[in-house]
KEMIDO-607360 format. One line per field, with one value per residue (C-alpha): residue in one letter; x negated, y, z; residue number from 0. Coordinates in nm, 4 decimals, m for minus. Layout:
<sites>
r	(A,...)
X	(X,...)
Y	(Y,...)
Z	(Z,...)
k	(NUM,...)
</sites>
This chain:
<sites>
r	(M,K,K,W,F,N,I,Y,I,V,F,I,V,A,C,I,V,L,S,S,C,N,N,Q,E,H,D,D,K,T,S,N,H,D,E,M,E,H,T,D,E,Q,E,S,V,H,L,S,R,A,Q,Y,T,A,L,S,M,R,V,D,T,I,P,L,R,N,T,A,S,Y,V,E,A,N,G,R,L,E,V,P,P,Q,N,E,A,T,V,T,A,I,I,G,A,N,I,V,S,I,N,V,I,E,G,D,K,V,R,K,G,Q,A,L,A,Y,L,S,H,P,D,L,I,K,M,Q,S,D,Y,I,N,D,Y,N,Q,L,Q,Y,L,E,Q,E,Y,Q,R,Q,Q,K,L,Y,E,E,N,V,G,S,G,K,Q,F,Q,K,T,K,A,D,Y,L,S,M,K,G,T,V,T,G,L,E,A,Q,L,K,Q,F,G,L,S,I,T,R,I,R,N,N,S,L,Y,E,Q,V,P,V,H,S,P,I,D,G,Y,V,R,L,V,E,V,K,T,G,Q,Y,V,S,P,Q,N,E,M,F,E,I,V,N,N,D,H,I,H,A,D,L,M,V,F,E,K,D,M,N,K,V,K,V,G,Q,K,V,N,L,Y,L,E,S,L,E,D,R,M,L,Q,A,N,I,Y,A,V,G,K,A,F,E,D,D,P,K,A,V,H,I,H,A,D,I,E,E,K,S,E,L,L,I,P,G,M,Y,V,R,G,Q,I,V,T,D,D,N,Y,G,Y,A,L,P,E,D,A,I,V,K,E,N,N,R,Y,Y,I,F,T,S,G,V,E,L,H,D,N,D,T,S,W,I,F,Y,P,M,E,V,T,T,G,S,R,D,N,G,W,I,E,I,K,P,L,K,A,I,P,K,G,T,K,V,A,F,D,A,A,Y,Y,L,M,A,E,M,K,K,G,E,A,E,H,S,H)
X	(m4.6235,m4.6269,m4.6962,m4.3984,m4.1360,m4.2895,m4.2278,m3.8271,m3.7859,m3.9407,m3.7180,m3.3936,m3.4661,m3.4586,m3.1342,m3.0231,m3.1481,m3.0567,m2.6739,m2.6621,m2.7400,m2.4957,m2.2707,m2.3612,m2.3110,m1.9871,m1.8725,m1.9838,m1.8110,m1.4830,m1.5361,m1.6208,m1.3303,m1.0727,m1.2707,m1.1294,m0.7754,m0.7578,m0.8759,m0.6764,m0.4052,m0.4623,m0.4143,m0.0448,0.1562,0.4208,0.7171,0.9416,1.3096,1.2794,0.9697,1.1521,1.4810,1.2631,1.0689,1.3711,1.2274,1.3351,1.2927,1.3730,1.2817,1.0891,1.3119,1.2545,1.2364,1.1317,0.8333,0.8406,0.6144,0.8151,0.8893,0.9337,1.2040,1.4066,1.7393,2.1084,2.4243,2.6047,2.9661,3.0321,3.2530,3.5605,3.5498,3.5417,3.7754,3.8663,4.2089,4.3269,4.6643,4.7766,5.0021,4.9340,5.1074,5.1017,5.0004,5.2919,5.1477,4.8600,4.9269,4.5906,4.2226,3.9396,3.8394,4.1759,4.2515,4.5460,4.7139,4.6986,5.0076,5.0180,5.1168,4.8129,4.9594,5.2474,5.2798,5.5489,5.6185,5.8530,5.7414,5.7917,6.1326,6.1532,6.0006,6.3090,6.5469,6.3998,6.3747,6.8034,6.8677,6.6891,6.7720,7.1568,7.0747,6.8690,7.2728,7.4599,7.1832,7.1423,7.5409,7.4801,7.2358,7.4195,7.7654,7.5574,7.4013,7.7093,7.8773,7.5087,7.5693,7.8968,7.8097,8.0651,7.7981,7.5434,7.1584,7.0560,7.2847,7.1406,6.7786,6.8014,7.0184,6.7620,6.4886,6.6494,6.6973,6.3776,6.2100,6.3865,6.3579,5.9752,6.0366,6.2010,5.9878,5.6844,5.8412,5.9173,5.5401,5.4265,5.7187,5.6390,5.2769,5.3765,5.5769,5.9290,6.2856,6.3417,6.6671,6.7567,6.6687,6.9111,7.1724,7.0995,6.8559,6.5806,6.3047,6.1743,5.8427,5.5991,5.3536,4.9956,4.9111,4.5820,4.4887,4.3273,4.2874,3.9961,3.9651,3.9264,3.6030,3.6531,3.9573,3.8966,4.1935,4.4290,4.7753,4.9650,4.6631,4.6945,4.5575,4.5026,4.4449,4.0563,4.0291,3.9577,4.1475,4.0629,3.7748,3.9085,3.6160,3.6610,3.3943,3.5058,3.2595,2.9302,2.6502,2.2330,2.1017,1.7277,1.4353,1.1246,0.8369,0.6648,0.3731,0.6187,0.9001,0.7767,0.8280,1.1444,1.4908,1.8393,1.9260,1.6608,1.7476,1.7133,1.7018,1.8466,1.7903,1.9762,1.9358,2.2673,2.2465,1.8683,1.9692,2.0648,1.9819,2.1681,2.1463,2.2453,2.1531,2.0799,2.3172,2.2112,1.8237,1.8117,1.6494,1.5243,1.2470,1.3183,1.0348,0.9739,0.8782,0.8203,1.0852,1.3461,1.7238,1.8419,2.1547,2.2227,2.5285,2.5930,2.6795,2.8758,3.0349,3.0979,3.3327,3.0322,2.8783,2.9413,2.8164,2.5091,2.3026,1.9480,1.8701,1.5133,1.5011,1.2257,1.3041,1.2099,1.0131,0.8436,1.0335,0.8131,0.9927,0.7697,0.7306,0.7657,0.7530,0.7943,0.4647,0.5155,0.5169,0.1210,m0.1641,m0.5092,m0.8392,m1.1476,m1.0602,m0.7950,m0.4440,m0.2070,0.1742,0.3264,0.5645,0.7735,0.9020,1.1575,1.0664,1.2894,1.1511,1.3847,1.7022,1.5237,1.4343,1.0706,0.9159,0.5798,0.4146,0.1447,m0.0802,m0.0729,m0.3630,m0.2383,m0.3332,m0.1257,0.0248,0.1869,0.3822,0.7167,0.8877,0.7690,0.7566,0.4308,0.3711,0.2553,0.0878,0.0173,m0.3500,m0.1238,0.2225,0.5260,0.7360,1.0870,1.2892,0.9972,1.0738,0.8430,0.8426,0.9415,0.7763,0.5691,0.2365,m0.0122,0.1380,0.1636,m0.2529,m0.3476,m0.1592,m0.3363,m0.6903,m0.5824,m0.5280,m0.8419,m1.0291,m0.9124,m0.9785,m1.3233,m1.3956)
Y	(4.8770,4.4907,4.4663,4.6116,4.4096,4.0939,4.2221,4.2591,3.9190,3.7279,3.9797,3.8454,3.4691,3.5219,3.6830,3.4161,3.1753,3.3136,3.3472,2.9771,2.8435,3.0241,2.9404,2.5866,2.6763,2.7623,2.5083,2.2683,2.4196,2.4346,2.0346,1.9931,2.1507,1.9939,1.6898,1.7300,1.8660,1.5120,1.3280,1.5100,1.4124,1.0457,1.0564,0.9347,0.6842,0.7099,0.4538,0.4493,0.3839,0.0467,m0.0341,0.0813,m0.0954,m0.4140,m0.3493,m0.2816,m0.0256,0.1630,0.5538,0.7705,0.9997,0.8742,0.7443,0.8087,0.4544,0.3242,0.1303,0.0282,m0.2110,m0.4973,m0.8593,m1.1810,m1.4094,m1.7016,m1.8660,m1.9212,m1.7571,m1.8027,m1.7643,m1.7276,m2.0184,m1.8773,m1.8419,m2.1851,m2.4725,m2.8183,m2.9230,m3.2907,m3.4293,m3.4122,m3.7094,m4.0396,m4.0858,m4.0975,m3.8242,m3.8159,m3.4597,m3.2684,m2.8871,m2.7554,m2.8422,m2.7292,m2.3553,m2.2605,m1.9345,m2.0108,m1.8072,m1.8545,m2.0967,m2.1967,m2.5855,m2.7652,m3.0984,m3.2932,m3.6389,m3.8966,m4.1527,m4.2800,m4.2268,m3.8498,m3.9353,m4.0949,m3.7819,m3.5949,m3.8174,m3.8626,m3.4857,m3.4803,m3.7521,m3.6062,m3.2122,m3.3542,m3.5292,m3.2331,m3.0496,m3.2735,m3.3029,m2.8978,m2.9218,m3.1820,m3.0182,m2.6832,m2.8436,m3.0639,m2.7239,m2.5655,m2.8606,m2.9310,m2.5105,m2.5408,m2.8120,m3.0591,m3.2470,m3.5337,m3.3601,m3.6915,m3.6475,m3.3180,m3.4133,m3.6808,m3.4844,m3.1993,m3.4599,m3.6228,m3.2533,m3.0999,m3.4632,m3.4242,m3.0929,m3.1449,m3.4169,m3.1910,m2.9266,m3.1465,m3.2207,m2.9351,m2.8131,m3.1216,m3.0245,m2.6680,m2.7612,m2.9273,m2.6140,m2.7128,m2.5687,m2.6352,m2.4899,m2.7244,m3.0385,m2.9195,m2.9143,m3.2961,m3.1546,m3.3466,m3.3282,m3.5883,m3.4641,m3.2562,m2.9834,m2.9601,m2.5916,m2.4044,m2.2687,m1.8883,m1.7591,m1.8355,m2.0965,m2.4952,m2.5998,m2.9722,m3.1969,m3.5579,m3.7345,m3.8587,m3.9036,m4.1912,m4.2288,m4.3130,m4.0108,m4.0571,m3.7531,m3.8367,m3.7969,m3.4725,m3.3832,m3.0192,m2.7298,m2.4430,m2.1416,m1.7459,m1.5691,m1.2150,m1.2460,m1.3918,m1.3056,m1.4126,m1.6197,m1.5461,m1.6806,m1.4760,m1.5960,m1.5482,m1.3124,m1.1287,m1.0564,m0.7618,m0.5601,m0.7040,m0.5303,m0.4503,m0.1521,m0.2502,m0.2843,m0.5868,m0.6641,m0.9591,m1.1907,m1.4795,m1.7458,m1.6974,m1.3352,m1.2661,m0.9532,m0.8186,m0.7209,m0.7095,m0.4608,m0.6120,m0.4571,m0.6635,m0.7060,m0.9300,m1.0770,m1.4578,m1.4680,m1.8182,m2.0026,m2.3092,m2.5572,m2.6560,m2.3917,m2.1808,m1.8756,m1.7090,m1.6444,m1.2909,m1.1971,m0.9340,m0.8141,m0.7634,m0.4770,m0.5535,m0.8893,m1.1115,m1.4279,m1.5396,m1.5490,m1.9042,m2.0150,m2.2571,m2.0368,m2.0509,m1.6670,m1.4691,m1.1523,m0.8403,m0.6834,m0.3063,m0.1923,0.1441,0.3941,0.5281,0.6863,0.8237,0.8095,0.4394,0.2551,m0.1147,m0.2959,m0.3130,0.1057,0.1048,m0.0269,m0.0357,0.1026,0.1765,0.1021,0.3989,0.3716,0.5389,0.5760,0.6863,1.0436,1.0224,1.2740,1.2618,1.3848,1.3771,1.3384,1.3913,1.3028,1.0118,0.9520,0.9027,0.8491,0.9622,0.8477,1.0511,0.8904,1.0195,0.9310,0.8218,0.6527,0.3743,0.3336,0.0615,m0.2509,m0.3835,m0.6271,m0.5470,m0.1679,0.0422,0.3790,0.6110,0.9689,1.1210,1.3609,1.6636,1.7930,1.6178,1.8895,1.8587,1.5978,1.4081,1.0821,0.8110,0.4573,0.1883,m0.0865,m0.1762,0.0074,m0.2279,m0.2609,0.1483,0.1291,m0.1035,0.0703,0.4251,0.2154,0.0826,0.4138,0.5413,0.2697,0.3216,0.7035,0.6460,0.4706)
Z	(m9.6287,m9.6890,m9.2976,m9.2016,m9.4507,m9.3423,m8.9434,m9.0534,m9.2437,m8.9182,m8.7257,m8.9243,m8.9648,m8.5904,m8.5125,m8.7653,m8.5265,m8.2394,m8.3776,m8.5029,m8.1337,m7.9864,m8.1899,m8.1493,m7.7579,m7.8592,m7.9906,m7.7447,m7.4970,m7.6738,m7.7949,m7.4228,m7.2803,m7.5297,m7.4200,m7.0005,m7.1458,m7.2951,m7.0349,m6.8162,m7.0374,m6.9525,m6.6351,m6.6577,m6.7900,m7.0819,m7.0732,m7.3545,m7.3059,m7.3639,m7.1473,m6.8347,m6.8857,m6.9326,m6.5944,m6.4710,m6.1783,m5.9383,m5.9675,m5.6620,m5.3463,m5.0839,m4.8307,m4.4241,m4.2538,m3.9376,m3.9795,m3.5880,m3.3457,m3.2742,m3.1237,m3.3418,m3.2308,m3.3435,m3.2683,m3.3341,m3.3453,m3.0669,m2.9283,m2.5950,m2.4122,m2.3720,m2.7583,m2.8063,m2.7804,m2.8079,m2.8466,m2.6653,m2.6315,m2.2925,m2.2925,m2.5635,m2.8850,m3.2298,m3.4671,m3.7089,m3.8732,m3.8898,m4.0414,m4.0876,m4.2230,m4.1355,m4.1861,m4.1303,m3.9380,m3.6270,m3.4401,m3.0266,m2.9460,m3.3134,m3.3487,m3.5346,m3.5243,m3.4084,m3.1784,m3.0818,m2.8656,m2.6689,m2.3705,m2.4845,m2.5118,m2.1658,m2.0082,m2.1306,m2.0444,m1.7228,m1.6515,m1.7520,m1.4929,m1.2251,m1.2938,m1.2673,m0.9404,m0.7973,m0.8550,m0.6723,m0.3909,m0.3726,m0.2967,m0.1042,0.0842,0.1255,0.3049,0.5410,0.6174,0.6728,0.9119,1.0801,1.1715,1.2884,1.5251,1.3132,1.1071,1.2420,1.2280,1.1006,0.8218,0.7558,0.7923,0.5346,0.3037,0.3250,0.2662,m0.0415,m0.2106,m0.1558,m0.2786,m0.5907,m0.6762,m0.6535,m0.8712,m1.1150,m1.0844,m1.2245,m1.5150,m1.6067,m1.5764,m1.8071,m2.0729,m2.0748,m2.1334,m2.4218,m2.5401,m2.5038,m2.4225,m2.0984,m2.1612,m2.4608,m2.2978,m2.0242,m2.3001,m2.3654,m2.7077,m2.6989,m2.8951,m3.0868,m3.1710,m2.9581,m3.0584,m2.9625,m2.9786,m3.0566,m2.7757,m2.9187,m3.1932,m3.4518,m3.7113,m3.7215,m3.7124,m3.6819,m3.7880,m3.5499,m3.6243,m3.8715,m3.9428,m3.7423,m3.4857,m3.1080,m2.9313,m2.5650,m2.3625,m2.3837,m2.7747,m2.9313,m3.1938,m3.3384,m3.2513,m3.2646,m3.2873,m3.2295,m3.3639,m3.2934,m3.0096,m3.2764,m3.1112,m3.1826,m2.9071,m2.9395,m2.7528,m2.6610,m2.5638,m2.2050,m2.3332,m2.4699,m2.2240,m2.0700,m2.4006,m2.3757,m2.2454,m2.2758,m2.5224,m2.7405,m3.1112,m3.2979,m3.7094,m3.8061,m4.1295,m4.1847,m4.4928,m4.6360,m4.6619,m4.8302,m4.9615,m4.6561,m4.2791,m3.9959,m3.6679,m3.3141,m2.9905,m2.6727,m2.4266,m2.1620,m2.0843,m1.9425,m1.5663,m1.6232,m1.8930,m2.0840,m2.0511,m2.3997,m2.5262,m2.2158,m2.3520,m2.2248,m2.3779,m2.5132,m2.6388,m2.9047,m3.0026,m3.3505,m3.4867,m3.8687,m3.8432,m4.1370,m4.1727,m4.3253,m3.9840,m3.8634,m3.4942,m3.5578,m3.8137,m3.8043,m3.7473,m3.7627,m3.5423,m3.4774,m3.1454,m3.1904,m2.9215,m3.0665,m3.2983,m3.5422,m3.7794,m4.1894,m4.5209,m4.6833,m4.9621,m5.0668,m5.1275,m5.5383,m5.5345,m5.4088,m5.5874,m5.4220,m5.6504,m5.5800,m5.1924,m5.2850,m5.2538,m5.5494,m5.5587,m5.8981,m5.9126,m6.2092,m6.4171,m6.7584,m7.1201,m7.4484,m7.7928,m8.0563,m7.8290,m7.7208,m7.3617,m7.2165,m6.8426,m6.7503,m6.4401,m6.2822,m6.0148,m5.5887,m5.3737,m5.0512,m4.7425,m4.5671,m4.2226,m4.0129,m4.2103,m4.1488,m4.3709,m4.6947,m4.5917,m4.6099,m4.4445,m4.6945,m4.5940,m4.8987,m4.9254,m5.1207,m5.0162,m5.2118,m5.3577,m5.2259,m5.4392,m5.6284,m5.7098,m5.6901,m5.8630,m5.6038,m5.8021,m6.0990,m5.9157,m6.0282,m6.3777,m6.4430,m6.2819,m6.5791,m6.8119,m6.7134,m6.7533,m7.0894,m7.1654,m7.0293,m7.2189,m7.5413,m7.5184,m7.4596,m7.7366)
k	(0,1,2,3,4,5,6,7,8,9,10,11,12,13,14,15,16,17,18,19,20,21,22,23,24,25,26,27,28,29,30,31,32,33,34,35,36,37,38,39,40,41,42,43,44,45,46,47,48,49,50,51,52,53,54,55,56,57,58,59,60,61,62,63,64,65,66,67,68,69,70,71,72,73,74,75,76,77,78,79,80,81,82,83,84,85,86,87,88,89,90,91,92,93,94,95,96,97,98,99,100,101,102,103,104,105,106,107,108,109,110,111,112,113,114,115,116,117,118,119,120,121,122,123,124,125,126,127,128,129,130,131,132,133,134,135,136,137,138,139,140,141,142,143,144,145,146,147,148,149,150,151,152,153,154,155,156,157,158,159,160,161,162,163,164,165,166,167,168,169,170,171,172,173,174,175,176,177,178,179,180,181,182,183,184,185,186,187,188,189,190,191,192,193,194,195,196,197,198,199,200,201,202,203,204,205,206,207,208,209,210,211,212,213,214,215,216,217,218,219,220,221,222,223,224,225,226,227,228,229,230,231,232,233,234,235,236,237,238,239,240,241,242,243,244,245,246,247,248,249,250,251,252,253,254,255,256,257,258,259,260,261,262,263,264,265,266,267,268,269,270,271,272,273,274,275,276,277,278,279,280,281,282,283,284,285,286,287,288,289,290,291,292,293,294,295,296,297,298,299,300,301,302,303,304,305,306,307,308,309,310,311,312,313,314,315,316,317,318,319,320,321,322,323,324,325,326,327,328,329,330,331,332,333,334,335,336,337,338,339,340,341,342,343,344,345,346,347,348,349,350,351,352,353,354,355,356,357,358,359,360,361,362,363,364,365,366,367,368,369,370,371,372,373,374,375,376,377,378,379,380,381,382,383,384,385,386,387,388,389,390,391,392,393,394,395,396)
</sites>
């Protein structure tokens, strides 16, 4: 009996020990499960409203972008020759007044300045005298012609009258042409109403680029008075090196960057490719028409161009949206949480591979499909990764 009692006691003890082991294993599993869940939670970064605002972060969906191959080219903004004009005086005279300053917009035919000189008065007086003389000679010519045709007048007298008439007609016609160049009314001058001042007109629409004279100055026909430029047809004149010529052709798009427009990229299209090389450097001119023109564009401005030679549309993000960690690349998807009527942002790392680069943007290829409408951080990727690693380190301790 005692023997069976001892066996029973051993059996009870064994059951208690086994049960204790099972409970300990369950507790360990539960503890490990909790720890794994806690670790998963650390695979994210929480930012308060204050942190998010301080970082000035941008969050948006991933855009499709052309990360194309391109040829680099530099040059200047230019206008066609017919869109530039140098204004001179037709006759030597003194400047009475100047009506424009540099930067003014002017119309074709608008008076830029007024000139005055005794020679201008004399020219109008000579025209009046010669015109009146022409009227007399015309009548005399018609009278002699009639007498000659009726065999009453002398042929010699008729020929002389005809020569005098035609000579004076040529003189008057020449004076009229000169006066018209000044923009003066011939009818007004014939009525003995002379101009004391004559205008200097703009030959084209545009803007005054230079004023090279001053009031009271004497100007001759060789003196440049004004420079007018019309920017309506301003374009990019770029230089392409010989090694890249086979990649460039009419119709290609060009991305243009100007120092004065740091935050903007202009689009242009090549409409002409030069057929002769410059010697220094060994390059050829290409001309690209700018799609969206602006008054801020001025001929002579330095411009940097990227000629698109191969379109390649794909998803891309700014460089600051991508971080490299342990030879892997990550971006951060974004979500919003509400806590006691306050908002916080939560960011999750997502591994991607990268492709071509274009002007600060990098093509990305996610390893997993991104649901439509998912928003990602466009910047601060290094900060988010550092915060996430810091959180993991604190948790491990």
